N, C-alpha and C positions, 0 to 999 in steps of 0.2 A: 516572447511574452506579448509583444505588440500584435503579432499575427493571431495568437489565440484570442486575445482581447477583441480584435477586429472581427474575427469570424463569429464569435458568440454574440457581440452587440449587433453585427450586421445581419447576415443571412443564416439563421440557425438551421432551418430545415434542410437546405441543400448542402452547405459546405461543412457543417459541424461533424456529421458522421465521418466524412473523409479525413478531416484533421484528427479526429479521435482515433481512427484506425491507424494513421501514420504514427501517432504518439503512443499507441498501445493503451488508450484509456477506454474502458467499457462503461457505457451508460444504458440504463434500462429505458423502456418506452416512457414510463411515468416521469423519470428524471429529465428526459428531453423536453417534456411539456412545461416544466416549471419556469417561473419568471427569470428574466435575464440576470438579475443580481445574484440570487441564490445559485443559479446555474454556473455563473462565472466563478463563484467561490468553490463550488463542487469540483469543476474541471481543474482549477488551479490546485486544489487540495490533492486530487488524484495524480496530478503531474508532479508537484513538488514534494508531496508527503505532508505529514502533520505540521502545524504551525508552532512547533515547540522549540525551534532552533535556539532562540535567544535564552530561553529558560534552561535548556539542556546545556548550553555553553556555560552559563553561570554556575550550574550545579557541578559541572565537570571541572571547571578551571578556577573558580573562586573558592579558596579553602574556607571551611567552617570556622567560626570564631575560636573554637577550642583548638583546631589544628593549627591555626595561624597565630595563636596567642603568644608563643615564645618569640617569634620574629617581631611581632608588634610591640611587645613590652620592651624588648631589647632596644628597639629603635626609639621609643618615646619616653621611657622612664629614665630619670637622671640618677636614681639610687643604685645600690649594688643588687646584682641578680642573685646573690647568695642568701638573701633574707627570707623569712617566712612569708612576708608580704608579697615579695616578687614571686615566690613559689605559688601563692594563691592566685596571682594574676595569670601566671603561665598555665596553671590548671584550669583557668576560667571558672573558679570555684564560686558557686552561688551562695555557699554558706560561709565564705571567707570574709575578711574585713572589707568594708565598702571602699572602692576606689573608682572614681569616674573621671575620665579625661574629656573636658568640654572644649569644643573648638570653634563654635559659631553661635552668634546671637541673632535671632529672627524677630523683627518688630511685630507687635500685636497690630491688628487692623487699625486701631485708633492711634498707634505710634506713641503711646504713653509709657509702655514698658516692653520688655523683651522676653522671649522664650529661649531657654538655653538648650542647645543641641550637644549631647555628649555621648560617649560610649562607656558602658559599664564594664570595667576590666575585671572586677571581682566583687563579691557580695551581692546583696539585693537591695534595691531602693524602693521605699514605700511612699505613697502619697502622704502629705502632712507629717513628714519625718524631719527632725532637726538634724542639720549637717554642718560640717566645718568646711569653709571654702578657702582654699589657698591660692593666692594670686601668683603672677609670673615672677614677682620679686621675692617670694618667700624662700627662706633657707633655714637650716637648723641654727645658723649663727644669728640670723636676723628674722625674727618671727613676726615682724610688724604687719606684713601683707597677709593677714589671716583674719577671717570673719566667721561668725556663726550665722546661719540663716535657716529659715523654715521653708521646706519644699511645699509648694501648693499642689496643683493637679499634675498628673503625668500623662503624656500622650506618646503613642507610637506614630511617628510621622510617615505617612505614605503618600508621597507626592502632594497633591492638593488636599488630600483628606487627612484628618487626624483621628486616631482611635484612642479614646480615653481608657486608661488602665489604672489599677490600684497599686500594683507592685510590678517591678521589672527585675529579672535575674541577670547575672553576668552574661556578657556576649552580645547584648542588644544595644541598639542606638535608641536614645530616648529624648523627648522634648520635656523640659522641666519648667514649671511656672514658679515665680516668686523669689528667685535667688539672683536676679540679674543685677541688682544694685551695686554689688561689690566687684563684679567681673568686668574687666575692660576688653580683653581679646580672648585669651584662653584661661583655663583654670583647672585645678585639681580638687575634686570634692571627695571628702572622706567622712567617717563617722565622728561624732563629737568626742567619744572616748576611744578613738582609734589608737593604733600603735604609736609609741613614743617617737621613734626615729622614722620620720616619714619624709620622702623626697617628692618633689613635684614632677609632673610630666613636662617634657621639653616644649617651650613655645614654638609655634609653627615657623619654619624657615621658608623664605620665598626665593625664587631664582631671579628676581628683579628687585629694584630698590625704588623708594619714593624720592625722586630728586627734583620734582617740579613743585614750586610753592607759590601760594597766593595768600595775600593778606586780606582779611575780611573785617568789616565793621557794620553795625546796624545803621540804616539811614536815620532812624530816630534814636539818639544816644540813650534815651531812657529805657530802650528795649534791650540793652546790653545783657541783663540777666537771662532773658529769653534766648538770645543768641548763644550764650555760654552753655545753657542747658541743651540746646540743639547741637552744639559742637560735641558735647559729651556723648550724645546719642548717636550722632553720625560716626563718631570715632569707634563706637562699639559695633556698628553695623558693617563697616568696611574693614576687613582684616589688614589690608596693606596701608591704610590711612594713618597719618600721624598728625596730631594737633599740638601746638605749643605756643607759648607767649614769649616773644623776643624781649630783650631788655628795654627796648624803646616803648614797650607796651602793646605792640602790634600782635594781633591774634593770627597765627600762621597755620595754614593747612598744607600738608605735604602729600602729594599723590604721584602716581606713576606716569601720567600723561594728560593731555588736554581733555580727551573724551571722558577719562576716569574722573577728573575734577569737575567736569560738566555734570556728570551723574550725581556726584557728591553734593554739588551746589543745588541741584534740583531737589534732592531729598531734604537738604538743610532748609531750603526756603519753603517747600510745599508740605513736607511731612512733619519735620521735627521742631521747627520754630515758628512757622507761619508768619514771618515778618519780612520786611524788605531789607535786603543785605547788599551793601556795596562791596565790590571786589576790586583789588588793585591789579595792575598788570602782572602776568605771571613772571616769575624769575626762577632761577635754579639754585640748588645748594651747591656750594663749592667745597673743595678740600684744600688743605695747605700741605706742602711737602718741601723737602730739600733735595738738592742735586749734587752737593759736595759734602766733604767732612768739614766741621767747624774750623775756621781759620785760626782760632786759638782756644785754649782751655778757658771755659767761662766759669766763674765762681760767684757765689753770693753768700753774704753773711746774714744770719738771723737778726731780727731787730735788737735782741739783747747782746749781740756781738760775741756769743758764747759758742756758736756753731758755724761751720762753713762747709758748703757743698760745692764740688767742682764737677762739671759735666761737659761732654761734647755730644754733638748730634751728627749722624751720618745716614745716607739712604740705606734702606733694606735691600737685600738681594731680590732680583726679579722673580715674581711669582710667590714670594713668601707672604705678602699681605693677603693675597687671595687664599692661600692655604690656611691662614689663621681664621679668616672670615668664614670659609667653608668648613671649618672644624676638622680639617685634615690633621692638624696638630692642636692639642688643647693644653692650656696652662695647668689644668687639674691632673695631668698625667704625673706619675712618679718622676722625680728628678732624673733618674738614670735613663728612663725611656725618652724623656724630653731631650736630654743631652744627645742620645744616640741619633734621634731624628735630625737634629740640627747639624751634627757632625757628618752623617752619611749623605743627607740630601743637599745641605747648603755649605759644606766644607768649613764649618765653624771649628775653632780650636776647642780642645776639651774644657779649658777653664771657662771660656765665654759660654759654651753650651750648657755647662752645669750651673752658671751664675745668672740665669734668666730670672728676673724677679716678677715681672708682670707683663701682660699684654694690655693695651689701653686704647680707647677710653673705657672699654668694658672687657669682659672675659674673652670676647672675640674681636677686639679692636685691632686694627692693622698697624700697630706700633709696638715696639718692644723696649722694655727698660732692663738694662744689663748692669750688674754690679761688676765693674772692671777694676776694683781696688785689690791691692795685694796685702796679705796679712802682715807682712813686714813693715808696711807703711801706715796701715789703718787698723785701729782697734775694732776687730770684727764684731765682738760682743756688743759694743756700743752701737755699731752700725745696724746690727740686727734689731736692737731695741727700738730704733726709729724707722725700721723698714716700712711698717704700715703707713707711717706719716709721709715718707718720701713717695711711696707708691700712690697714695691719695693725691699728692701734689702733681705727680706725673699724669694721673688719670684726669685731673682737672685741667692741666695744660693741654692734653691731647684732645679733650672735648671741645675746647674753645681756643683756637690758635691765636697768635699775636697779630696776624695780618688783618683779619676781619672777622674774628670770633667764630670761624668755621672749624670743623674738626680737622685735626692733623692726621696725615696718612703716610704710610710707607717710611717711617723714620725710626731709627734705632738710637735711643738715648743711652749713653754710657756714663756711669758714675766713675770718675777717675780718682777722686780723692774726697775724704770727708773728715772734718774735725768735729767731733761731737762732745758736748759737755758731759762730765761724769755724773753730775747730780740730775736725777730724773726731772726735778722741777724746772731745770733750764732747757730741757729738750722736749717740751710738750708739743702736741699737734699744732697749737696756735702759733708756735715759733717755726716749726719745720715745714708744715704743709705749704704756706704761701711762699716760703723761700725756695722749696723744691720746684714749685711752679715757675717762680721767677727765673731760676737758673736754667730750667728747661727752655723757657722762652728765649733767653739770651743765647743759649747754645744753638737754638733753631735759627735765630736771626743772623748768626755768624756763619751759617752753613749754606749760603746762597739760597734763600727761600724762594719758592715758586708757588703759583696757584695751580690747582687742578680742577678741571670741569668734567661733568658727566657726558659720556658719548652714548648715543643710541645706535643700535644695529638696525638698519632699515632694509626691508626686502620689498622691492617694487615689481609688480607684474604689469607688463604693458605690451601692446602690439609692437612689431618690429619698427614700424614707421614713427613710433613715439619715443624710441630710445634716446634720440639726441635731445629731445625736450626734457627728458628726465635728467640727463647729464647736466643740462643748463640750470635746471632748478637746484640740483644738488651743489653745483659749483658756486652758485650765488650765496649758499648758506654754509660755506666752509666744509661741505661734505666731500668725501672721497670714495670712489667706487672701488670695491675689492674684487668684484667678479660680475661678469654678465654672460649669460648663456641662454640659448633657445630652450624652450620647454618642449621635449620630444612629443611629436604627434599633435602639435597645436601651433597657431601663428604667433604665440606669445613669447616674450623674453622675460627672464628673471634677472633683475639687477640687485646685487647685494652691495650695501654701502654703509659707511659710518658717518654720522652727522652729530655735531655738538647739540646737546639738549637745549641750550639757550637759543640756538638758531632754528629749533624745530617748531616753534610756534607758528601756526598757519601753513606749515609745510604741506599738509595733505590738501588743503584748499588750493594752494599754489600749484601743486602737482596736477590736480584735476583741471584747473583753468588752462594750464599749458598743454594738456593732452586731450582737451575736449571731453574730459570725464572718462577716458579709456584706461588710465592707469589706476592701479589699486595698491595701497601700501600697508605694511605692518611694521611697527617699530617696537623695540624693547630695549631697556637699559642694558648696556654691554660692559663698559669699563670706564675707568677714570683716566684722563690724559692731561699732561701738563699744558697749560695755556702759554702760547708764545709771549715772550717779553719778560722784563724784570719788574715785579710789582713795586720795588723800592727805588726805581730810577726817577730821581726828582727832576731830571731835565725834560721829562715828557710832560707836555701841557695838554690837558684834556679840554677840548673846546666843546661847549654844549651843542647838541643837535647836529654834530658832524660825525660821519663814520670814521673810526680810527683805523690806521694801518695795522696789519697783524701784529707787529712788534709792540704796539702800545696796548694790546688787549688786556694783559695781566694787570697793568697799572689802572686801566679804566675799570675793570671788574672790581678791583680791590677798593678803589676810592668810592665808586658808586654804592658798593655794598656797605661800606663804613658809613656813608651819608644816610643810607636807608635805615641803618640800625641806630642812628643817633650817636655814632662815635666821632671822635675828632678826625679831621681830614686825613692826617698822616700818621704813620707808625713811628713813634719816637722810642729809640732804644734807651734814652735816659730813664724811662719809666721802669725798665727792668734791670738796669745796671747800677751797682753801688759805686761810690766815688773811687775806691781803690781799683775797681774794674775799669772805670773810664780812664784812669791814669795809665793802667796797663795797656789799654787800647791805643792811647796817644803815643806811648813808647813804641809800640809795634807799627805805628804809622798806618794803621788800617782805617783810621778815622775818616780819611778822605772819601772812602767809598760808602759810608753809612750815614743815613739821615740822623741828625741829633735832636 
C-alpha cells in the first residue's frame, strides 16, 4: 500500500505504468491524466475491489431483527416464552401488543431532559401516543414502579444525525422524547391497555462492579437542591453509576474507577448542576463475611416474648457466591431443579438443597437462607406462615452487616429452631422482621467475622527495562504479580497483577512517574478478598497518620468506616443479644473473646 501510495503521489508519469503492469491494473490515457487524489482512489479501488467490505460483513453476519428475535427475547425477557405476548415478540410482529426495551438515556444539548433509546420488540410506536412505563422494580406482585407517560417526537438515531419519524414498527431502534422522567436506567414500555400479565425486560448486567465511592456536597449549602437534581441526572446518564445517601446524611457516588468518577464529576459540575461541588477523598465499598461456623447456636426472642428464632452462620462453598451473582443458579427455579443443582454441583444433602428459602440481599445476592429445622421439632405450618417476615429480616441483615453497615457476602444462614406463636396477631412482621435480623447478626458475629475488600485485575504493558519499576510500584500497594511475559514481536512485556482497590488511587500516575511514562495500564474489578487481620480484635490500637501493619488492616478499615458513617466506634454484641443469650455465652466461656 505504501509503495502504491508513494508511486502515485511521487512520479506518476514514469513509475506508475510499471507498477500498474506488475499489479495487473489497467488505466486508460484519460485516467492517467486526472488529479492525484481521484487517481489514488481509482488505483486502490481496482487493486482492492469495491469499498463495501464492512457493509457486506454486516449483511452477512448480523442477523435481521426478525431472524434474531427468538434469541434476543429469550435472553432479555423475564416472563414465560409460552405466552401470546412472547410469541408476538419472537415473530417481531408490528401489529402485536407494543413492547419496547429501553437501555440508555441521552441528554439533550441543554441537559435539561433526556431522550430514551430503546428497541421495539413488538407492536408499532406512534408519536404523541400515551404509553405505560414499567421500571426495573416492577413485578406482578408489586406494581408500584409503573407510570403513564406521553411520547413526544420520535427519531431514528444515525450516529450524529437524527431523522424524525411519525411511527416506528417492531425490530427498530428508536429515540423517544418526553418519557424520561420516570426512567432511571432501563425500562419496559407497553400500551396503556396492554396484556394483563406483563413481565419486564431484564436490567442490564455488567462484568464489573462500582466499588469506588466519593462523597459530594455543594460548596454553598443553599445549592443542595441543584446538586440533588444534578445527581439524579448523572445517575440516568451513566449505566454503571450508583448514587445513594448514607445514614450520616452524606451523598455518595459509586463508580468503577478514578477516571470514570472524574468524567462523572465533570458532567455533574459542568452540564447537570452548574455549581461548585466539594468532593471527599475516594474510598471503596467493603463486604463482610465469616470464615468459620458459629461457635454456638444463637437465638433471639421477639419483643412480645411469644416467638423465638435460632440460627447459625457458616461460610458458603467456594464459587457459589459467584454462581448466584452471575445467575448460573436462580431462586425462581422450581424447588426440584434448585435442589438438584446444589446436590450435584456443591454436594449439599437432599434436605438442605430442598429447603433453600432465599438468596440475599436481593434475588442475586451472594448469601443463602436455609430452613434446617425438622418437622418433628418445629411446627412447619407456623414457620411457613412467618417465612416472608424471616426472609425480609435476613435480606435486611445481609444488606447492612453488623461490622460497618456494608453488605454481607458468602454466608449461609441456617434456621435450626423456631418457636412461633399460634395466634396471627402475635407473629406479625413488626415482631418477626427485626428479630430475624438480630439473630442473623448474632450468628454472624459468633462465626469469626472478617472484612472483604475489592481487588482489581491490572494489566501493565511496559518495555523490558521498566519491569522492575512496575514490580516496585505494585509491591508498595499490596499488589501481587500473577504473570509476566514478553509480547511476541515487540520489545514490550505484559505484567498481570492483582491490586486492592483501596490502594489503587494514584496507581497510574505513580506507574508513569517510575517508568518515565513508558508503562501503560488497564484495570478492572476482579474479585473480593478477605482483608488480613481480625476486625474485632480490641488489643489493636489505631494510631492516627501512621501506616498500619498488614494484620491491623481489617480493624483499621472497620473503625474508620464506622467513624465516617457516624456509627459508634466499636461493634457491641450487647446490641444484638438478649439477656438469656448473654447468660448462655457466659456459660460457654466464649465471652472472653468477644467485645461487649
